C-alpha positions, 0 to 999 in steps of 0.5 A: 374185704375190708379188715373191719368185716374181717374183725366182725367175724371174728368177733361173731365167731368167737361170741358162736363158740362160747354160746355154742361150744363151750358147755362141751367143754367144762375140762378144757376151760376149767383147767386151760382157760382158768388156770392159764389164760384168765390167771395170766390176764388177771396178773396183768390187768391187776398190775395196771388198775391197782395204780388207781385208787379209784374204779378204773371200770366205772369210768371206762363204763361212763366213757363207752356209754357216751360214746355209743349214745353219741356215735347213734344220735350222729348216725341217725342225725346223718340218716347213715342207718346202713352204718349204724347197723353196722355200728350196732353189730360191731358194739354188740359183738364187741361186748359179748366176745371180750366179755367172753375172752376176759372172764366169761368163759368161767361159767362153762368150768366144773362146778364146785359140786362137780370138783368136790363130788358133792350132792345136789340135792336136800330135803326139808329136814336137811334145811331143818337142821341148818336153820336151827344150827345157824339160828343157835350160833347166830343168837350166841354170837350176837350176845358175845358181841352185845352183851344183850339180846335187845341191841343189834350189832353194829359194824363200821363202814371200814372198806380198807378193813373188810378188804384186809380181813377178806384177802387174809382169810381167802388164804386160810380157807381149806387145801380143797377149796383153794385149789377151786380158785386161781391162785392170783393176788386179790384186787381191793374191793372199790367203792362204786360210783353208781352206788346209788344206781345199784341200790335202785336196782337192787345189787349191792355190788358187782366185779368188772369182768373187762378190768378185773376190778371188785366194786361194792355198793357203798350205801348198803347196810354196813351188817352185809358189806363185809360178805358182799366184799369176799363175794366180788373177790371170788368172782376175781378168782375165777368164780362164775357162778352167783351161788358158789361166790355167795359160798366163798363169801360165807366160807372166808368170813368163817375164817375170821378172828372177828367175831363180828364178820363171823356174825355177819356171815352166819347172819347172812346164810341163816336169811337165806335158809329163812327165805326158803322157809318164806317161800313155802309158808310165811306162818313157819317162817314168822316163828323162826324168826321170833326165835332170833334175839331181838338184836338179831331181828333188828339186823335183818330187817335193817336191810329188808327196810334198805331194800324196801325203801330203793325198790321201784320198777327199775329193780324187776326190770334190772334183776329181769335183765341180769337173770336173762344175761345170767341164763345165757351165760350158762347160769341156768337158774338165772337171779335165782343161782343166788338162792341155791347157795342153801343146797350147796352149803347143806352138802358141803357141810355133810362131806366136810363137817369139820370145815 
């Protein structure tokens, strides 16, 4: 049998292991894959990708997409449909096989809730308590920064500062959170070449699982950028779940000595709480929204208006597509996993009230 067939079979076996067997072995993927193989691979990639100020992964994606399209067109022109089928099988199996080996197996680790022995559920009283607490904190921090209730908080777009702040504050996390992460050097988050595309498809940033680079959509309102930077770094440190990456993004910014970054973190969490209310009752949401300082409201509306101005049919298509991708990679809530952040935060605060 030709070598290429062995290669294809090997890739298919890896993919099958990932999607059929991996969910049954969280201990293995937590202890051996995440803390050993993945850690070693990430250190290796860190050495290479940090030689470049731009996103090597963005270039890699462009080259691969152009090559695949070119190959498909040429094979169709020549009528080589059998070769085309084999090429597509190799391409798909390679994508999923390499994805799993390089990062995807992190999806099968024990969750934060399991490792910290947190409850999973919460009720409306819990949500009310957290929302009230965050409302008071956000209003207070807003007044400290602006000196008045009417002016929105402005954070200058300084990716170098956001990177420095996030890396510094990952080191300040409490030990029970640090032990969940890998101990690797953190890659700087780079501006994505595809920021405009990400804006129209509804994404603030992304982690490249093949090069382990972190990218941010440089077009998003700056108030959300520090949290996004910390969120993407969490993915590099072995956090696959969007819920947990949101959680780490929030916790990291809370460690900051810069009150603007603390404000950005608490505003981020508050917006998720308000979204839960909005999903239930628009009138209740509006009452809660009206309790915020006018400047805080402006910060929230600034983000909402930005995403509304970019929303189109591709936003829904790519969100749905990404949601399906998350589900087949052991994130059962799909795109809704972003919203589980509130439950994780509530139950974490119950167990660790002083962190």
